[in-house]
N, C-alpha and C positions, 0 to 999 in steps of 0.2 A: 486550583482544584486540589482537594485533599489527596494525599498519596494513595489511600485505599481506593478512592474513586478513579484516580488515574489508572491504577492497575486493572480495575474492572473494565474501564473503557478500552484499554489496550488489549485486554483479553478478548474483547468483541471483535477486534480488528485482526489480531495475530493469532494464528493457530497455536495452541499451547503444546509444548513438547517437553519431554523429560530432560532433554539436553539444554533447553533454554531458548529464548526468543531469537538470539543471533544465529542459531543453527537452522532455524526454519524460516522460510520465506513468509512474509505476511499474506494473509488472505483477506477477502473482501466480504463483509457481512452486510448485505444490502438493507436489512431491516434497521440498521443503525441510523440511516438517514444521511443526506448530503453533508450537512454542517458538522455532524459528529464524526463522520469518516474523515473529513478534511482536517479537523482538529487533531484527531488521533494519528493520522498519517504524519502530520507535521511534528508530532511529539515523539515519533519513533527514534530510537538511538541512531545517530549518524545520518539522519535524514537530510537530504540536500534539496533545495527548492529552486525552480527555474520556471520560465514562462515561454510558451511557443504557440503561435497560430490559434489563439482562442482557448488555450488550456493553461492552467497552473499545474505544474508537474512536481511531484515529490518522489525522490528516488532514494532507495535504501538498498544496500548490497552486503553480502558476505563474500569477500574476494575469492575468486576461483570456485565458488559453490553456487551462488544464485544472485540474481538482480531483480528488483521489483520496481516498477514505475507506476505511480498513481497519476491519472490524468483527470483533473477537475475542470469542468467547463466554466468559462467566465460568464458573467451576466449577459453579455451580448451574444453568446453562442446560441444558435438555434436549438440545440439539444439541452440547454441549461434547465434545470440542474441535473447533471449526469456525472457519473464517476466510472472510469475504466481502470482496470489493473492488468498490466502486462507483466508476467513473471517469466524469467528465463532461468533454467536450472541446468547445471552441468551434470551429465550422466556419468556413470562409472567408465564408460567407453571413451570419455572425453568430448563427446558431442553435446552441444547445447540444444535444449528443447525449450519451446515457449508455449505458454497458454495465456488466455485472456478471459476476463470476466467483466461485465458491464452492469451497472445499476442506473436506472433512469427514473 
């Protein structure tokens, strides 16, 4: 994929910030579609992939600030094709909070 197109694809997945992509946790833009979201998540800087219980998981994090886990259903999963994003953020008080978003 050409660099300009890659940047546009990642912009659809990651919320743009003035400080840069590593400072902001990724977001989930459901209109992009299952395959595009999966490709974009796998292309994130520092992304790590694993599999567990019917899901392919892509994890990205900024140490001591946030952690994001994308869960992609596998072909045999009853909810396929679906994507979930669980994001954990460290608050100024030191407490971690979590939120989730799902696209199906």
